[in-house]
PyMOL Python script that loads the backbone (N, CA, C, O; Angstrom):
from pymol import cmd

cmd.read_pdbstr("""\
ATOM      1  N   UNK A   1      -9.506 -12.924 -18.187  1.00  0.00           N
ATOM      2  CA  UNK A   1      -8.844 -12.175 -17.121  1.00  0.00           C
ATOM      3  C   UNK A   1      -7.795 -11.267 -17.736  1.00  0.00           C
ATOM      4  O   UNK A   1      -7.040 -11.686 -18.613  1.00  0.00           O
ATOM      5  N   UNK A   2      -7.747 -10.024 -17.277  1.00  0.00           N
ATOM      6  CA  UNK A   2      -6.795  -9.059 -17.799  1.00  0.00           C
ATOM      7  C   UNK A   2      -5.440  -9.139 -17.125  1.00  0.00           C
ATOM      8  O   UNK A   2      -5.291  -9.738 -16.060  1.00  0.00           O
ATOM      9  N   UNK A   3      -4.469  -8.535 -17.753  1.00  0.00           N
ATOM     10  CA  UNK A   3      -3.127  -8.441 -17.191  1.00  0.00           C
ATOM     11  C   UNK A   3      -2.791  -6.975 -16.965  1.00  0.00           C
ATOM     12  O   UNK A   3      -3.178  -6.107 -17.747  1.00  0.00           O
ATOM     13  N   UNK A   4      -2.070  -6.716 -15.893  1.00  0.00           N
ATOM     14  CA  UNK A   4      -1.652  -5.357 -15.582  1.00  0.00           C
ATOM     15  C   UNK A   4      -0.136  -5.282 -15.484  1.00  0.00           C
ATOM     16  O   UNK A   4       0.531  -6.258 -15.142  1.00  0.00           O
ATOM     17  N   UNK A   5       0.389  -4.109 -15.790  1.00  0.00           N
ATOM     18  CA  UNK A   5       1.811  -3.834 -15.629  1.00  0.00           C
ATOM     19  C   UNK A   5       1.933  -2.749 -14.577  1.00  0.00           C
ATOM     20  O   UNK A   5       1.266  -1.717 -14.648  1.00  0.00           O
ATOM     21  N   UNK A   6       2.790  -2.992 -13.603  1.00  0.00           N
ATOM     22  CA  UNK A   6       3.025  -1.984 -12.569  1.00  0.00           C
ATOM     23  C   UNK A   6       4.086  -1.003 -13.044  1.00  0.00           C
ATOM     24  O   UNK A   6       5.066  -1.398 -13.676  1.00  0.00           O
ATOM     25  N   UNK A   7       3.893   0.248 -12.746  1.00  0.00           N
ATOM     26  CA  UNK A   7       4.766   1.332 -13.213  1.00  0.00           C
ATOM     27  C   UNK A   7       5.848   1.674 -12.181  1.00  0.00           C
ATOM     28  O   UNK A   7       6.206   2.840 -12.017  1.00  0.00           O
ATOM     29  N   UNK A   8       6.353   0.679 -11.507  1.00  0.00           N
ATOM     30  CA  UNK A   8       7.324   0.878 -10.429  1.00  0.00           C
ATOM     31  C   UNK A   8       8.601   1.539 -10.941  1.00  0.00           C
ATOM     32  O   UNK A   8       9.094   2.491 -10.336  1.00  0.00           O
ATOM     33  N   UNK A   9       9.136   1.037 -12.053  1.00  0.00           N
ATOM     34  CA  UNK A   9      10.389   1.597 -12.576  1.00  0.00           C
ATOM     35  C   UNK A   9      10.233   3.073 -12.934  1.00  0.00           C
ATOM     36  O   UNK A   9      11.131   3.877 -12.684  1.00  0.00           O
ATOM     37  N   UNK A  10       9.101   3.421 -13.513  1.00  0.00           N
ATOM     38  CA  UNK A  10       8.874   4.814 -13.897  1.00  0.00           C
ATOM     39  C   UNK A  10       8.849   5.733 -12.684  1.00  0.00           C
ATOM     40  O   UNK A  10       9.503   6.776 -12.674  1.00  0.00           O
ATOM     41  N   UNK A  11       8.092   5.343 -11.661  1.00  0.00           N
ATOM     42  CA  UNK A  11       8.008   6.177 -10.465  1.00  0.00           C
ATOM     43  C   UNK A  11       9.340   6.214  -9.715  1.00  0.00           C
ATOM     44  O   UNK A  11       9.716   7.253  -9.172  1.00  0.00           O
ATOM     45  N   UNK A  12      10.051   5.095  -9.683  1.00  0.00           N
ATOM     46  CA  UNK A  12      11.367   5.074  -9.034  1.00  0.00           C
ATOM     47  C   UNK A  12      12.332   6.010  -9.754  1.00  0.00           C
ATOM     48  O   UNK A  12      13.089   6.741  -9.116  1.00  0.00           O
ATOM     49  N   UNK A  13      12.302   5.983 -11.076  1.00  0.00           N
ATOM     50  CA  UNK A  13      13.194   6.852 -11.855  1.00  0.00           C
ATOM     51  C   UNK A  13      12.883   8.327 -11.606  1.00  0.00           C
ATOM     52  O   UNK A  13      13.793   9.152 -11.518  1.00  0.00           O
ATOM     53  N   UNK A  14      11.595   8.655 -11.493  1.00  0.00           N
ATOM     54  CA  UNK A  14      11.216  10.047 -11.211  1.00  0.00           C
ATOM     55  C   UNK A  14      11.793  10.525  -9.881  1.00  0.00           C
ATOM     56  O   UNK A  14      12.168  11.689  -9.738  1.00  0.00           O
ATOM     57  N   UNK A  15      11.861   9.610  -8.905  1.00  0.00           N
ATOM     58  CA  UNK A  15      12.386   9.960  -7.581  1.00  0.00           C
ATOM     59  C   UNK A  15      13.907   9.817  -7.506  1.00  0.00           C
ATOM     60  O   UNK A  15      14.537  10.294  -6.561  1.00  0.00           O
ATOM     61  N   UNK A  16      14.495   9.150  -8.519  1.00  0.00           N
ATOM     62  CA  UNK A  16      15.931   8.899  -8.490  1.00  0.00           C
ATOM     63  C   UNK A  16      16.296   7.740  -7.579  1.00  0.00           C
ATOM     64  O   UNK A  16      17.414   7.684  -7.067  1.00  0.00           O
ATOM     65  N   UNK A  17      15.371   6.817  -7.372  1.00  0.00           N
ATOM     66  CA  UNK A  17      15.575   5.681  -6.480  1.00  0.00           C
ATOM     67  C   UNK A  17      15.837   4.402  -7.267  1.00  0.00           C
ATOM     68  O   UNK A  17      15.345   4.232  -8.382  1.00  0.00           O
ATOM     69  N   UNK A  18      16.617   3.511  -6.671  1.00  0.00           N
ATOM     70  CA  UNK A  18      16.793   2.165  -7.209  1.00  0.00           C
ATOM     71  C   UNK A  18      15.648   1.289  -6.701  1.00  0.00           C
ATOM     72  O   UNK A  18      14.905   1.687  -5.803  1.00  0.00           O
ATOM     73  N   UNK A  19      15.512   0.103  -7.277  1.00  0.00           N
ATOM     74  CA  UNK A  19      14.487  -0.820  -6.777  1.00  0.00           C
ATOM     75  C   UNK A  19      14.773  -1.217  -5.333  1.00  0.00           C
ATOM     76  O   UNK A  19      13.846  -1.436  -4.553  1.00  0.00           O
ATOM     77  N   UNK A  20      16.037  -1.310  -4.979  1.00  0.00           N
ATOM     78  CA  UNK A  20      16.399  -1.635  -3.595  1.00  0.00           C
ATOM     79  C   UNK A  20      15.928  -0.533  -2.645  1.00  0.00           C
ATOM     80  O   UNK A  20      15.429  -0.822  -1.558  1.00  0.00           O
ATOM     81  N   UNK A  21      16.084   0.715  -3.050  1.00  0.00           N
ATOM     82  CA  UNK A  21      15.609   1.831  -2.225  1.00  0.00           C
ATOM     83  C   UNK A  21      14.088   1.814  -2.100  1.00  0.00           C
ATOM     84  O   UNK A  21      13.548   2.077  -1.025  1.00  0.00           O
ATOM     85  N   UNK A  22      13.401   1.508  -3.194  1.00  0.00           N
ATOM     86  CA  UNK A  22      11.941   1.408  -3.139  1.00  0.00           C
ATOM     87  C   UNK A  22      11.546   0.292  -2.179  1.00  0.00           C
ATOM     88  O   UNK A  22      10.611   0.450  -1.394  1.00  0.00           O
ATOM     89  N   UNK A  23      12.251  -0.830  -2.239  1.00  0.00           N
ATOM     90  CA  UNK A  23      11.988  -1.946  -1.332  1.00  0.00           C
ATOM     91  C   UNK A  23      12.164  -1.517   0.122  1.00  0.00           C
ATOM     92  O   UNK A  23      11.313  -1.798   0.965  1.00  0.00           O
ATOM     93  N   UNK A  24      13.257  -0.844   0.406  1.00  0.00           N
ATOM     94  CA  UNK A  24      13.533  -0.386   1.773  1.00  0.00           C
ATOM     95  C   UNK A  24      12.485   0.615   2.258  1.00  0.00           C
ATOM     96  O   UNK A  24      12.047   0.548   3.407  1.00  0.00           O
ATOM     97  N   UNK A  25      12.088   1.533   1.397  1.00  0.00           N
ATOM     98  CA  UNK A  25      11.132   2.572   1.777  1.00  0.00           C
ATOM     99  C   UNK A  25       9.708   2.039   1.921  1.00  0.00           C
ATOM    100  O   UNK A  25       8.935   2.532   2.743  1.00  0.00           O
ATOM    101  N   UNK A  26       9.364   1.022   1.110  1.00  0.00           N
ATOM    102  CA  UNK A  26       7.988   0.515   1.106  1.00  0.00           C
ATOM    103  C   UNK A  26       7.767  -0.651   2.057  1.00  0.00           C
ATOM    104  O   UNK A  26       6.640  -0.905   2.482  1.00  0.00           O
ATOM    105  N   UNK A  27       8.836  -1.358   2.390  1.00  0.00           N
ATOM    106  CA  UNK A  27       8.685  -2.544   3.228  1.00  0.00           C
ATOM    107  C   UNK A  27       8.302  -3.787   2.436  1.00  0.00           C
ATOM    108  O   UNK A  27       7.955  -4.813   3.021  1.00  0.00           O
ATOM    109  N   UNK A  28       8.361  -3.705   1.113  1.00  0.00           N
ATOM    110  CA  UNK A  28       8.069  -4.854   0.254  1.00  0.00           C
ATOM    111  C   UNK A  28       9.389  -5.567  -0.027  1.00  0.00           C
ATOM    112  O   UNK A  28      10.392  -4.926  -0.342  1.00  0.00           O
ATOM    113  N   UNK A  29       9.384  -6.889   0.089  1.00  0.00           N
ATOM    114  CA  UNK A  29      10.602  -7.660  -0.141  1.00  0.00           C
ATOM    115  C   UNK A  29      11.174  -7.345  -1.519  1.00  0.00           C
ATOM    116  O   UNK A  29      10.432  -7.229  -2.494  1.00  0.00           O
ATOM    117  N   UNK A  30      12.493  -7.206  -1.596  1.00  0.00           N
ATOM    118  CA  UNK A  30      13.153  -6.840  -2.842  1.00  0.00           C
ATOM    119  C   UNK A  30      12.823  -7.813  -3.967  1.00  0.00           C
ATOM    120  O   UNK A  30      12.556  -7.390  -5.092  1.00  0.00           O
ATOM    121  N   UNK A  31      12.837  -9.114  -3.675  1.00  0.00           N
ATOM    122  CA  UNK A  31      12.557 -10.098  -4.728  1.00  0.00           C
ATOM    123  C   UNK A  31      11.139  -9.939  -5.275  1.00  0.00           C
ATOM    124  O   UNK A  31      10.921 -10.065  -6.480  1.00  0.00           O
ATOM    125  N   UNK A  32      10.187  -9.668  -4.405  1.00  0.00           N
ATOM    126  CA  UNK A  32       8.810  -9.444  -4.836  1.00  0.00           C
ATOM    127  C   UNK A  32       8.723  -8.190  -5.680  1.00  0.00           C
ATOM    128  O   UNK A  32       8.100  -8.191  -6.741  1.00  0.00           O
ATOM    129  N   UNK A  33       9.338  -7.132  -5.217  1.00  0.00           N
ATOM    130  CA  UNK A  33       9.313  -5.858  -5.933  1.00  0.00           C
ATOM    131  C   UNK A  33       9.974  -6.002  -7.305  1.00  0.00           C
ATOM    132  O   UNK A  33       9.470  -5.480  -8.300  1.00  0.00           O
ATOM    133  N   UNK A  34      11.084  -6.700  -7.351  1.00  0.00           N
ATOM    134  CA  UNK A  34      11.788  -6.908  -8.612  1.00  0.00           C
ATOM    135  C   UNK A  34      10.903  -7.678  -9.600  1.00  0.00           C
ATOM    136  O   UNK A  34      10.855  -7.342 -10.784  1.00  0.00           O
ATOM    137  N   UNK A  35      10.213  -8.695  -9.121  1.00  0.00           N
ATOM    138  CA  UNK A  35       9.305  -9.454  -9.988  1.00  0.00           C
ATOM    139  C   UNK A  35       8.179  -8.568 -10.503  1.00  0.00           C
ATOM    140  O   UNK A  35       7.838  -8.617 -11.685  1.00  0.00           O
ATOM    141  N   UNK A  36       7.607  -7.767  -9.630  1.00  0.00           N
ATOM    142  CA  UNK A  36       6.549  -6.844 -10.038  1.00  0.00           C
ATOM    143  C   UNK A  36       7.063  -5.856 -11.087  1.00  0.00           C
ATOM    144  O   UNK A  36       6.397  -5.610 -12.092  1.00  0.00           O
ATOM    145  N   UNK A  37       8.240  -5.297 -10.850  1.00  0.00           N
ATOM    146  CA  UNK A  37       8.775  -4.247 -11.719  1.00  0.00           C
ATOM    147  C   UNK A  37       9.168  -4.778 -13.089  1.00  0.00           C
ATOM    148  O   UNK A  37       9.046  -4.059 -14.081  1.00  0.00           O
ATOM    149  N   UNK A  38       9.632  -6.005 -13.165  1.00  0.00           N
ATOM    150  CA  UNK A  38      10.147  -6.533 -14.428  1.00  0.00           C
ATOM    151  C   UNK A  38       9.122  -7.302 -15.236  1.00  0.00           C
ATOM    152  O   UNK A  38       9.380  -7.642 -16.391  1.00  0.00           O
ATOM    153  N   UNK A  39       7.972  -7.583 -14.661  1.00  0.00           N
ATOM    154  CA  UNK A  39       6.958  -8.353 -15.373  1.00  0.00           C
ATOM    155  C   UNK A  39       6.240  -7.499 -16.415  1.00  0.00           C
ATOM    156  O   UNK A  39       5.805  -6.389 -16.107  1.00  0.00           O
ATOM    157  N   UNK A  40       6.108  -8.005 -17.654  1.00  0.00           N
ATOM    158  CA  UNK A  40       5.376  -7.264 -18.673  1.00  0.00           C
ATOM    159  C   UNK A  40       3.866  -7.296 -18.459  1.00  0.00           C
ATOM    160  O   UNK A  40       3.137  -6.469 -19.008  1.00  0.00           O
ATOM    161  N   UNK A  41       3.397  -8.261 -17.654  1.00  0.00           N
ATOM    162  CA  UNK A  41       1.972  -8.362 -17.365  1.00  0.00           C
ATOM    163  C   UNK A  41       1.704  -9.336 -16.249  1.00  0.00           C
ATOM    164  O   UNK A  41       2.135 -10.488 -16.307  1.00  0.00           O
ATOM    165  N   UNK A  42       0.998  -8.890 -15.236  1.00  0.00           N
ATOM    166  CA  UNK A  42       0.679  -9.716 -14.074  1.00  0.00           C
ATOM    167  C   UNK A  42      -0.813 -10.014 -14.043  1.00  0.00           C
ATOM    168  O   UNK A  42      -1.634  -9.151 -14.354  1.00  0.00           O
ATOM    169  N   UNK A  43      -1.161 -11.246 -13.664  1.00  0.00           N
ATOM    170  CA  UNK A  43      -2.572 -11.606 -13.522  1.00  0.00           C
ATOM    171  C   UNK A  43      -3.072 -11.231 -12.136  1.00  0.00           C
ATOM    172  O   UNK A  43      -4.245 -10.898 -11.967  1.00  0.00           O
ATOM    173  N   UNK A  44      -2.188 -11.283 -11.143  1.00  0.00           N
ATOM    174  CA  UNK A  44      -2.575 -10.935  -9.775  1.00  0.00           C
ATOM    175  C   UNK A  44      -1.498 -10.064  -9.141  1.00  0.00           C
ATOM    176  O   UNK A  44      -0.310 -10.194  -9.435  1.00  0.00           O
ATOM    177  N   UNK A  45      -1.943  -9.184  -8.275  1.00  0.00           N
ATOM    178  CA  UNK A  45      -1.042  -8.318  -7.512  1.00  0.00           C
ATOM    179  C   UNK A  45      -1.615  -8.208  -6.112  1.00  0.00           C
ATOM    180  O   UNK A  45      -2.828  -8.082  -5.942  1.00  0.00           O
ATOM    181  N   UNK A  46      -0.763  -8.255  -5.123  1.00  0.00           N
ATOM    182  CA  UNK A  46      -1.184  -8.115  -3.740  1.00  0.00           C
ATOM    183  C   UNK A  46      -1.627  -6.674  -3.480  1.00  0.00           C
ATOM    184  O   UNK A  46      -0.853  -5.738  -3.679  1.00  0.00           O
ATOM    185  N   UNK A  47      -2.858  -6.502  -3.042  1.00  0.00           N
ATOM    186  CA  UNK A  47      -3.400  -5.164  -2.814  1.00  0.00           C
ATOM    187  C   UNK A  47      -2.629  -4.435  -1.717  1.00  0.00           C
ATOM    188  O   UNK A  47      -2.463  -3.217  -1.784  1.00  0.00           O
ATOM    189  N   UNK A  48      -2.167  -5.150  -0.730  1.00  0.00           N
ATOM    190  CA  UNK A  48      -1.372  -4.529   0.332  1.00  0.00           C
ATOM    191  C   UNK A  48      -0.099  -3.930  -0.247  1.00  0.00           C
ATOM    192  O   UNK A  48       0.317  -2.844   0.155  1.00  0.00           O
ATOM    193  N   UNK A  49       0.517  -4.632  -1.186  1.00  0.00           N
ATOM    194  CA  UNK A  49       1.721  -4.102  -1.835  1.00  0.00           C
ATOM    195  C   UNK A  49       1.396  -2.850  -2.639  1.00  0.00           C
ATOM    196  O   UNK A  49       2.159  -1.884  -2.614  1.00  0.00           O
ATOM    197  N   UNK A  50       0.274  -2.857  -3.352  1.00  0.00           N
ATOM    198  CA  UNK A  50      -0.136  -1.666  -4.093  1.00  0.00           C
ATOM    199  C   UNK A  50      -0.318  -0.480  -3.155  1.00  0.00           C
ATOM    200  O   UNK A  50       0.099   0.636  -3.464  1.00  0.00           O
ATOM    201  N   UNK A  51      -0.936  -0.726  -2.019  1.00  0.00           N
ATOM    202  CA  UNK A  51      -1.160   0.337  -1.042  1.00  0.00           C
ATOM    203  C   UNK A  51       0.182   0.891  -0.531  1.00  0.00           C
ATOM    204  O   UNK A  51       0.366   2.104  -0.430  1.00  0.00           O
ATOM    205  N   UNK A  52       1.103  -0.010  -0.217  1.00  0.00           N
ATOM    206  CA  UNK A  52       2.425   0.420   0.266  1.00  0.00           C
ATOM    207  C   UNK A  52       3.164   1.224  -0.789  1.00  0.00           C
ATOM    208  O   UNK A  52       3.793   2.235  -0.477  1.00  0.00           O
ATOM    209  N   UNK A  53       3.090   0.776  -2.048  1.00  0.00           N
ATOM    210  CA  UNK A  53       3.759   1.491  -3.127  1.00  0.00           C
ATOM    211  C   UNK A  53       3.139   2.867  -3.354  1.00  0.00           C
ATOM    212  O   UNK A  53       3.849   3.846  -3.580  1.00  0.00           O
ATOM    213  N   UNK A  54       1.826   2.932  -3.292  1.00  0.00           N
ATOM    214  CA  UNK A  54       1.145   4.218  -3.465  1.00  0.00           C
ATOM    215  C   UNK A  54       1.586   5.204  -2.388  1.00  0.00           C
ATOM    216  O   UNK A  54       1.845   6.371  -2.679  1.00  0.00           O
ATOM    217  N   UNK A  55       1.671   4.738  -1.157  1.00  0.00           N
ATOM    218  CA  UNK A  55       2.141   5.618  -0.068  1.00  0.00           C
ATOM    219  C   UNK A  55       3.591   6.016  -0.278  1.00  0.00           C
ATOM    220  O   UNK A  55       3.959   7.171  -0.058  1.00  0.00           O
ATOM    221  N   UNK A  56       4.417   5.069  -0.702  1.00  0.00           N
ATOM    222  CA  UNK A  56       5.842   5.341  -0.896  1.00  0.00           C
ATOM    223  C   UNK A  56       6.063   6.390  -1.979  1.00  0.00           C
ATOM    224  O   UNK A  56       6.869   7.305  -1.807  1.00  0.00           O
ATOM    225  N   UNK A  57       5.346   6.259  -3.101  1.00  0.00           N
ATOM    226  CA  UNK A  57       5.499   7.196  -4.216  1.00  0.00           C
ATOM    227  C   UNK A  57       4.586   8.412  -4.098  1.00  0.00           C
ATOM    228  O   UNK A  57       4.686   9.342  -4.899  1.00  0.00           O
ATOM    229  N   UNK A  58       3.699   8.412  -3.107  1.00  0.00           N
ATOM    230  CA  UNK A  58       2.742   9.503  -2.897  1.00  0.00           C
ATOM    231  C   UNK A  58       1.858   9.710  -4.133  1.00  0.00           C
ATOM    232  O   UNK A  58       1.705  10.821  -4.641  1.00  0.00           O
ATOM    233  N   UNK A  59       1.280   8.583  -4.597  1.00  0.00           N
ATOM    234  CA  UNK A  59       0.367   8.603  -5.740  1.00  0.00           C
ATOM    235  C   UNK A  59      -0.870   7.776  -5.385  1.00  0.00           C
ATOM    236  O   UNK A  59      -0.891   7.082  -4.369  1.00  0.00           O
ATOM    237  N   UNK A  60      -1.890   7.856  -6.225  1.00  0.00           N
ATOM    238  CA  UNK A  60      -3.064   7.009  -6.054  1.00  0.00           C
ATOM    239  C   UNK A  60      -2.738   5.587  -6.510  1.00  0.00           C
ATOM    240  O   UNK A  60      -1.897   5.390  -7.386  1.00  0.00           O
ATOM    241  N   UNK A  61      -3.397   4.610  -5.920  1.00  0.00           N
ATOM    242  CA  UNK A  61      -3.165   3.224  -6.321  1.00  0.00           C
ATOM    243  C   UNK A  61      -3.420   3.042  -7.813  1.00  0.00           C
ATOM    244  O   UNK A  61      -2.705   2.293  -8.479  1.00  0.00           O
ATOM    245  N   UNK A  62      -4.431   3.719  -8.336  1.00  0.00           N
ATOM    246  CA  UNK A  62      -4.783   3.595  -9.748  1.00  0.00           C
ATOM    247  C   UNK A  62      -3.661   4.083 -10.672  1.00  0.00           C
ATOM    248  O   UNK A  62      -3.580   3.664 -11.827  1.00  0.00           O
ATOM    249  N   UNK A  63      -2.809   4.955 -10.170  1.00  0.00           N
ATOM    250  CA  UNK A  63      -1.704   5.482 -10.976  1.00  0.00           C
ATOM    251  C   UNK A  63      -0.561   4.466 -11.115  1.00  0.00           C
ATOM    252  O   UNK A  63       0.299   4.614 -11.983  1.00  0.00           O
ATOM    253  N   UNK A  64      -0.555   3.455 -10.274  1.00  0.00           N
ATOM    254  CA  UNK A  64       0.554   2.499 -10.243  1.00  0.00           C
ATOM    255  C   UNK A  64       0.518   1.450 -11.337  1.00  0.00           C
ATOM    256  O   UNK A  64       1.531   0.805 -11.605  1.00  0.00           O
ATOM    257  N   UNK A  65      -0.625   1.267 -11.971  1.00  0.00           N
ATOM    258  CA  UNK A  65      -0.710   0.175 -12.941  1.00  0.00           C
ATOM    259  C   UNK A  65      -1.397   0.628 -14.223  1.00  0.00           C
ATOM    260  O   UNK A  65      -2.123   1.621 -14.262  1.00  0.00           O
ATOM    261  N   UNK A  66      -1.132  -0.149 -15.268  1.00  0.00           N
ATOM    262  CA  UNK A  66      -1.833   0.032 -16.530  1.00  0.00           C
ATOM    263  C   UNK A  66      -2.274  -1.341 -17.023  1.00  0.00           C
ATOM    264  O   UNK A  66      -1.573  -2.332 -16.815  1.00  0.00           O
ATOM    265  N   UNK A  67      -3.399  -1.402 -17.658  1.00  0.00           N
ATOM    266  CA  UNK A  67      -3.914  -2.656 -18.185  1.00  0.00           C
ATOM    267  C   UNK A  67      -3.227  -2.896 -19.526  1.00  0.00           C
ATOM    268  O   UNK A  67      -3.283  -2.053 -20.421  1.00  0.00           O
ATOM    269  N   UNK A  68      -2.577  -4.059 -19.656  1.00  0.00           N
ATOM    270  CA  UNK A  68      -1.853  -4.375 -20.888  1.00  0.00           C
ATOM    271  C   UNK A  68      -2.584  -5.410 -21.734  1.00  0.00           C
ATOM    272  O   UNK A  68      -2.293  -5.577 -22.918  1.00  0.00           O
ATOM    273  N   UNK A  69      -3.535  -6.103 -21.113  1.00  0.00           N
ATOM    274  CA  UNK A  69      -4.330  -7.081 -21.862  1.00  0.00           C
ATOM    275  C   UNK A  69      -5.650  -7.262 -21.148  1.00  0.00           C
ATOM    276  O   UNK A  69      -5.674  -7.486 -19.938  1.00  0.00           O
ATOM    277  N   UNK A  70      -6.751  -7.168 -21.876  1.00  0.00           N
ATOM    278  CA  UNK A  70      -8.074  -7.343 -21.279  1.00  0.00           C
ATOM    279  C   UNK A  70      -8.507  -8.781 -21.356  1.00  0.00           C
ATOM    280  O   UNK A  70      -9.599  -9.122 -20.902  1.00  0.00           O
TER     281      UNK A  70
END
""", "prot")
cmd.dss("prot")
cmd.show_as("cartoon", "prot")
cmd.util.cbc("prot")
cmd.orient("prot")
């Protein structure tokens, strides 16, 4: 099973937003968002959260993550 890293911090920095602002704008709980943003590699991610983040940052879902381990 592969691991993915979410690019939340990068997209937030481009917008000039804090993680708290991303949480408020996306509707994702701050603690969940913080865990996603700080993890070097996740085995699972909630697809609904990916969808919300993609809408919040106005990007494709595929742009939100990178595979860090196959």
